[in-house]
C-alpha positions in Angstrom: 0.0 0.0 0.0 1.2 3.5 -0.8 0.1 6.5 1.2 -0.8 9.6 -0.8 -0.6 12.9 1.2 -3.1 15.6 0.4 -3.0 19.2 1.5 -6.4 21.0 0.9 -6.8 24.7 0.4 -9.7 26.8 -0.6 -8.9 27.1 -4.3 -6.5 24.2 -4.8 -5.0 21.0 -3.3 -1.7 19.3 -3.5 -1.1 15.6 -3.6 2.2 13.9 -2.8 2.9 10.4 -4.3 5.9 8.5 -3.0 8.7 7.9 -5.5 12.0 6.1 -5.3 13.6 9.0 -3.5 11.1 11.3 -1.8 7.8 12.4 -3.2 6.3 13.7 -6.4 3.8 16.5 -5.9 1.0 17.8 -8.2 -1.3 20.7 -7.7 -5.0 20.6 -8.8 -7.8 23.1 -8.7 -10.3 22.5 -5.9 -13.2 22.0 -8.2 -15.0 19.1 -9.8 -12.6 18.9 -12.8 -9.5 19.1 -10.5 -10.9 16.3 -8.3 -11.7 14.1 -11.2 -8.2 14.6 -12.7 -6.7 13.5 -9.3 -9.0 10.5 -8.9 -8.1 8.9 -12.2 -4.5 8.7 -11.0 -5.4 6.5 -8.0 -5.3 2.8 -8.0 -7.9 1.5 -5.4 -5.9 -1.6 -4.7 -2.6 0.3 -4.1 -3.2 3.9 -2.8 -4.5 5.1 0.5 -5.1 8.9 0.9 -4.2 10.8 4.0 -5.4 14.3 4.7 -4.2 16.9 7.2 -6.4 17.7 10.1 
């Protein structure tokens, strides 16, 4: 299982996917299209999302 870190803001959110060394981050708009773009990158059998509190 890989943990995906997500940092949510009002207008955008950032995801951090683990890589060989460190993480790869991507920024998305915090709207329906941005969320859909992010979700297609997830593998339900591999990824587990973690949000800040």
